[in-house]
C-alpha positions in Angstrom: -2.8 155.6 153.0 0.2 153.8 154.4 0.5 150.2 153.2 2.9 147.3 153.1 3.6 145.4 149.9 4.3 141.6 150.4 6.1 139.8 147.5 6.8 136.1 148.0 9.8 134.8 146.1 10.6 131.2 145.1 13.1 130.4 142.4 12.5 133.5 140.3 16.0 134.4 139.4 14.9 135.1 135.7 12.3 137.7 136.6 13.6 139.0 139.9 16.2 141.5 138.5 13.6 143.3 136.5 11.3 143.4 139.6 14.1 144.8 141.7 14.8 147.6 139.2 11.1 148.5 139.3 11.1 148.5 143.1 14.1 150.9 143.2 12.3 153.5 141.2 8.8 153.0 142.6 7.5 156.2 144.3 6.9 154.7 147.8 5.1 157.2 150.1 6.2 157.9 153.6 5.2 155.1 156.0 5.0 152.5 153.3 7.2 149.5 152.9 8.0 146.6 150.6 8.7 143.1 152.1 10.3 140.4 149.9 10.0 136.9 151.4 12.5 134.4 150.0 10.7 131.1 150.5 13.8 128.8 150.5 14.8 129.4 146.9 17.3 127.0 145.5 18.4 129.0 142.4 20.1 132.4 142.2 17.2 134.3 143.8 18.8 134.3 147.2 22.0 135.9 145.8 20.0 138.6 143.9 18.0 139.5 147.0 21.2 139.6 149.1 22.9 141.9 146.6 19.9 144.3 146.9 19.4 144.2 150.6 20.1 147.9 151.1 17.2 149.4 149.2 15.4 152.0 151.3 12.1 150.9 152.9 12.6 147.3 151.6 12.8 144.4 154.0 14.1 141.0 152.9 13.0 138.0 154.9 14.0 134.4 154.3 12.8 130.9 155.0 15.4 128.2 155.6 13.4 125.9 153.4 10.5 126.0 151.0 7.4 126.3 153.2 4.9 127.3 150.5 3.3 130.4 148.9 0.8 130.8 151.7 3.5 130.4 154.4 5.5 133.2 152.7 2.5 135.5 152.7 1.8 134.9 156.4 5.5 135.5 157.2 5.4 138.8 155.3 2.0 139.9 156.9 3.3 139.2 160.4 6.4 141.3 159.8 4.5 144.3 158.3 3.7 147.4 160.3 0.8 148.9 158.3 -2.9 148.1 158.6 -3.3 147.7 154.8 -1.3 145.0 153.1 -1.0 144.4 149.3 0.2 141.2 147.8 1.8 140.8 144.4 3.8 138.0 142.7 7.5 138.1 141.8 7.2 136.3 138.4 6.7 139.6 136.4 3.1 139.0 135.6 1.8 141.9 137.7 2.3 145.5 136.8 3.7 147.5 139.7 2.0 150.6 138.3 -1.4 149.2 139.2 -0.7 149.1 142.9 -2.1 152.6 143.4 -5.3 151.6 141.6 -5.8 148.7 144.1 -4.8 150.7 147.1 -7.2 153.6 146.3 -10.1 151.2 146.5 -9.1 150.1 150.0 -10.7 153.4 151.4 -14.1 151.7 151.1 -13.3 148.0 151.1 -11.8 145.3 153.3 -10.5 143.3 150.4 -9.7 144.5 146.9 -8.9 141.8 144.3 -7.2 142.5 141.0 -9.6 140.9 138.4 -7.6 139.3 135.6 -10.7 138.9 133.4 -10.1 135.2 133.0 -13.5 134.0 134.0 -15.1 134.4 130.6 -12.1 133.0 128.6 -12.4 129.8 126.7 -12.2 126.6 128.9 -8.9 124.8 128.4 -7.4 121.6 129.9 -5.1 123.7 132.0 -7.9 125.7 133.7 -10.5 123.0 134.1 -9.7 122.6 137.8 -10.0 126.3 138.3 -13.3 126.4 136.5 -14.7 123.7 138.9 -13.2 125.5 141.8 -14.8 128.9 141.0 -18.2 127.4 140.2 -18.3 125.4 143.4 -17.1 128.4 145.4 -19.9 130.5 143.9 -22.5 127.8 144.8 -21.1 127.8 148.4 -21.3 131.6 148.9 -24.2 132.3 146.6 -22.6 135.3 144.8 -20.6 135.8 141.6 -16.8 135.7 142.1 -15.0 137.3 139.1 -11.5 136.2 140.2 -11.1 134.0 143.3 -7.4 133.5 143.5 -5.7 136.5 141.9 -2.3 137.1 143.5 -2.6 140.9 143.2 -4.8 142.0 146.0 -5.0 144.3 149.1 -6.7 143.7 152.4 -7.2 144.8 155.9 -4.5 143.1 158.1 -6.7 142.8 161.2 -9.4 141.0 159.2 -6.8 138.8 157.6 -5.6 137.7 161.0 -9.1 136.7 162.1 -8.9 133.6 159.8 -5.2 132.9 159.8 -5.8 129.5 161.4 -7.8 128.5 158.3 -5.2 129.6 155.8 -3.1 126.8 154.2 0.6 127.2 153.5 0.2 126.5 149.7 -1.2 128.3 146.7 -4.8 128.0 147.9 -4.4 130.7 150.5 -5.8 133.3 148.2 -8.9 131.2 147.5 -9.5 130.5 151.2 -9.0 134.2 152.0 -11.5 135.3 149.4 -14.2 132.9 150.8 -13.5 133.7 154.4 -14.0 137.4 153.8 -17.2 136.8 151.7 -18.7 134.4 154.3 -18.2 136.9 157.1 -19.8 139.8 155.2 -16.7 141.9 154.7 -16.7 144.4 151.8 -15.0 143.1 148.7 -14.2 145.0 145.5 -12.8 143.8 142.2 -10.6 146.0 140.1 -9.7 145.1 136.4 -6.0 144.6 135.9 -3.7 143.7 133.1 -1.4 140.6 133.3 1.9 140.4 131.6 2.7 137.1 129.7 5.3 135.1 131.6 8.4 135.2 129.4 11.0 133.8 131.8 11.1 131.0 134.3 8.3 128.4 134.8 5.1 128.5 136.8 5.2 126.4 139.9 1.6 125.3 139.4 1.4 122.1 137.4 -1.8 120.7 136.1 -1.4 117.0 137.0 0.4 117.5 140.3 -2.0 120.1 141.5 -5.1 118.3 140.2 -5.5 116.3 143.4 -4.7 119.4 145.5 -7.5 121.2 143.8 -9.9 118.4 144.5 -8.9 118.3 148.1 -9.2 122.1 148.3 -12.8 121.9 146.9 -13.7 119.3 149.5 -12.1 121.4 152.3 -13.9 124.5 151.0 -17.3 122.6 151.2 -16.7 121.4 154.8 -15.3 124.7 156.0 -17.7 127.3 154.5 -21.0 125.8 153.7 -21.4 122.0 154.0 -25.2 122.0 154.2 -25.4 123.5 150.7 -23.8 120.3 149.4 -25.4 117.7 151.7 -28.9 119.0 151.3 -29.3 118.4 147.6 -27.9 114.9 147.9 -30.3 114.1 150.8 -33.2 115.5 148.8 -32.4 113.5 145.7 -32.0 110.3 147.6 -35.3 110.9 149.5 -37.2 111.6 146.3 -35.8 108.6 144.6 -36.4 106.3 147.6 -39.9 107.7 148.1 -41.0 107.4 144.5 -39.6 103.9 144.3 -41.4 102.8 147.4 -44.6 104.5 146.3 -44.6 102.7 143.0 -44.2 99.3 144.8 -47.0 100.1 147.2 -49.4 101.2 144.4 -48.5 98.0 142.5 -49.5 96.0 145.6 -45.9 94.9 146.0 -44.3 94.7 149.5 -42.4 97.7 150.7 -39.0 97.5 148.9 -35.9 97.3 151.0 -34.0 99.4 148.5 -36.5 102.2 148.9 -36.2 102.1 152.7 -32.4 102.2 152.4 -32.6 105.3 150.2 -35.0 107.1 152.6 -33.0 106.3 155.7 -29.7 107.3 153.9 -31.3 110.6 152.9 -32.3 111.3 156.5 -28.8 110.4 157.8 -27.1 112.6 155.2 -29.4 115.5 156.0 -28.7 115.4 159.8 -25.0 114.8 159.1 -25.1 118.0 156.9 -26.8 119.9 159.8 -24.1 118.8 162.2 -21.3 119.7 159.7 -22.9 123.1 159.1 -23.0 123.8 162.9 -19.4 122.7 163.3 -18.4 124.9 160.3 -20.1 128.0 161.9 -18.5 127.3 165.3 -15.0 126.9 163.6 -15.3 130.2 161.7 -16.6 132.1 164.7 -13.9 130.5 167.0 -11.1 131.3 164.6 -12.3 134.9 164.2 -12.7 135.5 168.0 -9.5 133.9 169.0 -7.4 136.0 166.6 -9.3 139.1 167.5 -8.4 138.5 171.1 -4.7 137.9 170.2 -4.6 141.1 168.2 -6.0 143.0 171.2 -3.4 141.5 173.5 -0.6 142.4 171.1 -1.8 146.0 170.9 -2.0 146.3 174.7 
């Protein structure tokens, strides 16, 4: 199976030389390619990539400024010429030897995600946001998600393009991609992988800075993929509270309480707002899928 490997690079001069050496000796089959996307690095990454620009079957693309992890992935996917695309990070945490294990599963799947086995690890301050993110995502889609945002994954390029209008330019592109594939019924497989401990450089993900981004991502996920699943419980709780409060006052021969009426009316409003949001969500997903399918057909013709 021919495939394209996309590797976003941003300020990874510490880990990049080792990755380049592994790429040089990696047994790349005929028709396959590796695309390194320099996302506006400000350290020595640009120089390292430039010095290794003549490696066979390796493309090096560059952004003039830092656009984000998701933007780098989209740039690489657009430049690829194979139907199967594999993503991996440039920080040395992923083992290049596990690529074949991921690719082999693509024969019977639309998306293969490398499962880092982190879901059942002890909850720490650093991954509280991710814990909330994964649990809310599982509520939205109704299935277990072993690893929602692993950076080592392979997917069908045409199906990726169906939802490209939904993908953000930041780190949350992998989360959004996972949910988009699940919600549209595409086949997803998880493969256990090993992660190397990061010994050089520093992760670009920061707990406090990205905390608000994670919260916004959760809200965006709710409104994009399954708003009714969130609005419905709130509406039901408010209706029950308002109904019981009103019933108590009626039985006690007290006039109909205004607070009970407010709760009941608010519950009805939230319910219908949830229905409207759910319809808009479905239309948006269907529209994004159809528009990009049409674009792909036009490009092929």
